[in-house]
C-alpha angles and dihedrals in degrees: 000000000000120000094242089056092051092047092048089052091053095045090048092065118102117266099218137026129207094228114059123207145089098267095096093051092045091053092050091050089049089054087052089052095255100285091184099066095099098040126095112224135201117198123204120193130172145121094253135007099029095116094050091046092050091051093049092048093048092051093048092051091049090051087058089060099260126136105239136191121207127197118186140152150254109024128219103220112342130038088224088071088075093067120049135166115199090343096309123116117244107270119252089238090059091051088053092048092050094049091047089053097044105032100086091047093048092046090051092051089049089054087057090052093251105099115166113246127247091258093048093051092045089051091050090049091052092051090045091052094047091052091045091051091046093228120186095224133008122204115209124195108211117236106210126355114324113250097069101021118126091238089062088076086091129073103234126212090209135011143178143198105207101189143337129224133152106286137140088008092171089063107026105033142279099265136050089245092056091047091048091053091052093050092046090069088085088073113131120240097232105033139046119268113249116222144168092201120119138183124021095343087060089058089053089053092050091052090061105028102035105199116046138175111217123211123195146142118287089248092064094083091058091072109099097219101045132073117237117261120259090231115038120208125193123197108214099184132242120331094187137350094287108028138058131202121239136179123209119193121181091175097275099083131304123280110217119201145133128248130200092220108092128214137064092265091059091061089062090047088053090054091052091048092049092050092050092048091055090049094049101044147354098279122170124219089249091054091048094048094049095040094051090048091052094050099111113176114189119229097015105113089317114180106212101173142357105211092080102007105245119191130180118196128166095213105156106168136043094263093053090046089055091053089047091052092049093052094043089055089070091067128080118226140138113228123017113219112192126202110190134181119167141173120259095241095063131097097252095178093055091044091053091047092051095050122080112267106267126218090217136010133199111191118201145166126247113224101266138088096250093061116118117242110267091226090057091052090047090055090052092057094042087058090054089059102258108151099196106058120151137165134224127184096221129050094222092053091045089053092049091051090052093047093048091052094049131095121215090262096054130093125234112198123189114194146128099100142005087247091062091045092051092054092046092047091056087074087075102028108037110110119200099202116209111220127213105223113188101158144351092283090059090048094051091047092053091050095045089049088060091053093248113169115262090248093053091047091054096044099047105031092090090060094055096088108108118034123356126184127180118204140160123236143159110274096250092052093044091053092049091048091052091052092051093048091049089053090061091046096257127127132243128182123191128202116261092250107102112182128134093221098048131073116240133202118250127193112202118200132182148104119290090253090054091051090049090055090044096056091049090055093046093051089063093057127092102203101088097280093104087072090051087055091055091051092049090052089053097045097045096034091237115173128167117340111288096006101099107046095068097032115115124221090249090056092048091048091048090055090058121092096240111217100147130039092249092058090085104023144357108293126213120230113200118213117231110182112189091186135109095223113038112137099245109024106009112160096011097100106020091113112083097232092049090049093050092048090050092051092049091050091051092050090049086054089055101261109166097199133027113209111204116199129185101178129053118232096192115127111279096015116147117247114251120224115246097247093047091052090049091050090053100048110028098066089050094048090050092052097047100036090099095057121111093259139075114262120226127190115214105210143128094207124088093209091056091046091051093051093046093048089051088052092055109278118145103195136039114213105200111187092183094065096240098313088149100075092210095055099085092050093049092053092046092049090054092045087232134144124263133209110207112196129195106239107132107182092339094113093048096045116007092182095056109114117234120203116216130184091196111358095209097048093041091052090048090050094050095042090052093073091049092052089050090050090056091048092050089055090059106270120136114235092239088062093053115087118196122215118191089213102238107199096020115106095334135105122243090257091052091048091055089047090055091048094049093048098043091129091066089071086073082089088089098054086228132118112270125226123195117198110187106132113150091335122168089247088084090069083078088068095044101269117131126201110292092026102072105099096102092047091049091051091050091049091051090055091049092048092050091048090050092054105264112164094204136018118200112214144157098219106059105179095050094045094045087057092048093050094047092049092050093049093047091051092050094050115005092189096050104068135041121162 
């Protein structure tokens, strides 16, 4: 089964059913042999805040070393976002396996007139995946209510009701008290229900749940007619442009931390998440603090940039718009430029009234049938008295218009729906992946990887012989792009999934001249494709018409404003481990004089960067305390800072990075991929460079198996959010270096796949680092530990040929020669040493 077939099957299921209850989901799970019997579940219900709370809880439990599943809805771009294990989306292969296992049963029930709904089947798939992955705890966000919701098929060990407002009154009840009673049915049998609800709805919850733990702001107990909350939460305000400080006190001392979810209401959600975490597992205050701070939740008051201030928030009703306005009021800016796309079933007038009065508005339409007409939304804002109201058919183009009209001191706010936010966010996250196509097998593999139908793969693979780019777009945009590429005699194949509300993969194929004509056509459009043209120019290095095809690498490099050694060639980073236990050279250079002599020798051999590491990341290595790591690396950095090379500090700890940068380091090489939440801010404050490596969970548990559909594209997908995190902290993309993480959480085969497809990481527009030196992957080609120099040298040549900007190696002279040879062979006129 192809993924598009599985996804179409799921989306084809009915959205609602006339008979509420958990029986349908329970029967489907029974057909699947009850995969949930050995999993501990936490259920989170509520009118607002349940998704954010679920994310904070999941991240805190992962910080404590647990394997955690997370089930949320809706998704931004891909239905697989709803089901995650340890932060990773459910693989496409798993979706196919689930549908193959469940389809006949579901079809049979449909024939009886009792088909499970989309949400019920998605819930069953989440539970199936969590059992299959053998997670320790699974966090389930409730869909509607609690009593009859599909997620209530489980017996939770802990549960919460975050808030109660009037919603779904035809299903849950006509009053907040009735709705609260319905939601309270998620209460666990052996623990108190956690809630942020107050007043009469709280009494309704107590009627059903019995024992409860209340969570509220510290000010709640000042009210004369209300009892103080059991867990007090204090909102301390923003600490920087993207984080806020909170205090959580359960009576045994306050936990102070920061969270990346802005707004007073998120502090209360953090208190609920912390209380649930302590009920579900043995979680330390340090784990809680760090987990809550790492709980990034895209599209929920997400600050993307500061000059101008760019904010994405999926507020889609008047209440959410009020919370958005309250949080936005804590920022200073001049003009407010609003980009708004909403669904037709919302109260647009009340939403507009709840938002701050904008100086300018661009109304637009997300790419789905339920989107409200942009002219209708424009009329709403004209009636509120806004003078500058314009329309744009595509969200991306609307965003660009707002950005172009803004000064650095203005604010651009995108809101109205998560669908609008998702399309706007793709400006920073969409990755057009260049593909290396050497033969028909490569072409077919690229097409099949995009879930093209078998017929399309056969019919178009012979055309994929010049330039191939894979990207991900909304279906309407993808269809328009295909039409434009066909007009210039190129080829475009779309995945088989054809839904207006779901992004689809597109493989673009053509000669460079055809792509040049394509981008010129796209730049004249006003439906979001002009931005796609800009991305294609970047990915394919397309300049003015006719200028690129005959341009040599040396000429392209000469055009660049060379600031770093890798701007005009592949640079060599020499490894300097000042540790007693690193896998290849532990103990050789842990004395300062030996380390300095080694650094000098590497520079004499033409190393461009020296990477100083004070903690081994080999499997089984003992963690090094912060001060001990500082004591190891800082004296060495101070001594070698004057050498003719950039100095990098290889560390996972922000405090160590800070000390090393103060001592003269230029780069932070973070193999954990920003697991320390302070790291990105430290690097930005020092105006330094940052290496972000893909190593999700690999440091915590190197033996944990990771399932990839396509290791390169999955790593690109997962690294994309880390790159964006660094950008949001204030780093320029040119100062962010991406590392695919060879040897971390991948098999030997997958490591070689990453090496051979290094050029696909150009999708980020960032420098690329390949770290492969003496790795265990070379056992696959018959090289045992201690006998991997020749294999490392060969891999360095391959990496350079594939476009790596840096290679990180132990043996500098041999690898410098390999890199130079590879570059000279690729372009004999470009390099002369």
